[in-house]
C-alpha positions in Angstrom: 5.8 19.8 5.6 4.6 17.9 8.7 7.3 16.0 10.7 7.1 12.2 10.1 4.8 12.7 7.2 4.4 9.7 4.9 4.5 9.7 1.1 3.7 7.1 -1.5 7.4 6.1 -1.8 7.7 5.4 1.9 6.6 1.8 1.5 8.1 0.3 4.7 6.8 3.0 7.2 3.4 2.9 5.5 3.4 -0.9 5.9 4.2 -0.5 9.5 1.3 1.9 10.0 -1.1 -0.4 8.1 -0.1 -3.3 10.2 -0.9 -1.3 13.4 -4.2 0.1 11.9 -5.4 -3.1 10.4 -3.8 -5.9 12.4 -6.5 -8.4 11.6 -6.2 -8.0 7.8 -4.2 -10.4 5.7 -2.2 -8.1 3.3 -2.3 -10.8 0.6 -6.1 -10.5 0.5 -6.3 -6.7 0.5 -7.4 -5.3 -2.9 -5.3 -2.5 -4.3 -8.3 -0.1 -4.2 -8.8 -0.8 -0.5 -5.1 -0.6 0.1 -5.0 2.8 -1.5 -7.9 4.1 0.6 -6.3 2.7 3.8 -3.0 4.5 3.0 -4.8 7.8 2.3 -6.7 7.5 5.7 -3.4 7.1 7.7 -3.1 10.3 9.9 0.6 10.7 8.9 -0.1 10.4 5.2 0.6 13.7 3.5 1.0 12.9 -0.2 -1.5 13.6 -3.0 -3.9 10.7 -3.4 -3.8 11.2 -7.2 -0.1 10.3 -7.3 -0.6 6.7 -6.3 0.8 4.3 -8.9 0.4 0.5 -9.1 4.1 -0.1 -8.5 3.9 2.0 -5.3 0.9 0.0 -4.0 2.7 -3.2 -4.9 5.8 -2.1 -2.9 3.7 -1.2 0.1 1.8 -4.5 -0.1 5.1 -6.4 -0.4 6.5 -4.7 2.7 3.3 -5.4 4.6 3.4 -9.0 3.7 6.9 -9.3 5.0 5.9 -7.7 8.3 2.8 -10.0 8.4 5.0 -13.1 8.1 7.2 -12.1 11.0 
C-alpha cells in the first residue's frame, strides 16, 4: 500500500485533490462520468476503478462543492 493513497471512500481528500487539479471547474457542472475519470487520474488514487459506485461519486462531488463555495 502506498502512503497517502486515496480510495473511493476518501471523499474529502479526493475533493481537495480535485479542487487543486481542476481549479477552474465548477463541481456542480461536472458529469459523474467525467468526475470518475478525474478521480482515477489523480496520482494518489490507488483503488480499483471498477469499484466506483454512484453514492461514492455523489459524496466526492458534495465535498468538492463545499470546498468550491469556501
